C-alpha positions in Angstrom: -0.1 7.6 -8.1 3.5 7.7 -9.2 4.3 4.8 -11.5 7.7 4.5 -9.8 6.0 4.0 -6.4 3.5 1.6 -7.8 6.4 -0.4 -9.2 8.3 -0.2 -5.9 5.2 -1.4 -3.9 4.6 -4.3 -6.4 8.3 -5.4 -6.1 7.9 -5.3 -2.2 4.9 -7.5 -2.5 6.8 -9.9 -4.6 9.8 -9.9 -2.3 7.4 -10.6 0.6 5.8 -13.4 -1.5 2.4 -11.8 -1.1 -0.3 -11.5 -3.8 -1.3 -8.1 -4.9 -3.7 -6.2 -7.2 -3.0 -2.9 -8.9 -6.3 -1.1 -8.7 -7.7 2.4 -9.1 -9.0 4.1 -6.0 -11.0 7.2 -5.3 -9.4 7.5 -2.0 -7.5 10.7 -1.5 -6.2 10.6 2.0 -3.0 12.5 2.5 -1.8 11.3 -0.9 -3.7 14.1 -2.6 -1.4 16.5 -0.7 1.9 14.6 -1.0 1.6 13.6 -4.7 2.6 17.0 -6.1 5.7 17.0 -3.9 7.0 13.4 -3.8 6.4 10.0 -5.5 3.3 8.7 -3.7 1.5 5.4 -3.6 -0.9 3.6 -1.3 -1.0 0.1 0.1 -4.4 -1.3 0.8 -5.3 -4.3 2.8 -8.6 -6.3 2.4 -11.7 -5.4 4.4 -14.5 -7.9 4.9 -17.1 -7.3 2.2 -15.1 -4.5 0.8 -16.5 -2.1 3.4 -14.1 0.6 4.5 -14.5 4.0 6.1 -17.6 2.8 7.8 -18.3 1.6 11.4 -18.9 -1.9 9.9 -15.3 -2.0 8.6 -13.5 -5.2 9.6 -10.1 -6.6 8.9 -8.0 -9.6 9.7 -4.8 -9.1 11.7 -2.9 -11.3 9.3 -3.7 -8.7 6.6 -2.5 -5.9 8.8 0.7 -7.8 9.3 1.0 -8.4 5.5 0.5 -4.7 4.8 3.0 -3.8 7.5 5.6 -6.2 6.0 5.2 -4.7 2.5 5.6 -1.2 3.8 8.5 -2.1 6.0 10.3 -3.9 3.1 9.6 -1.0 0.8 11.0 1.6 3.3 14.1 -0.5 4.1 14.7 -1.1 0.4 14.4 2.5 -0.6 16.5 3.7 2.4 19.4 1.3 1.3 19.3 2.3 -2.3 22.4 4.0 -3.6 
């Protein structure tokens, strides 16, 4: 992931007063295709037991809201940059 995007996501977490962890991920998603073209990063939210991409995946709506807030803050901040 692009260091500039990782920094921007971290700053958005801080502005939203949310805890964060910078972590490696084997997840490719669409990021594999966009990374060669634009600065790319991923925002993950916790899953119960760390289980994801599985029928047993389960999340809390509060975590969805937190992830949304980070993404929204990031997009607004970047759109208003000069």
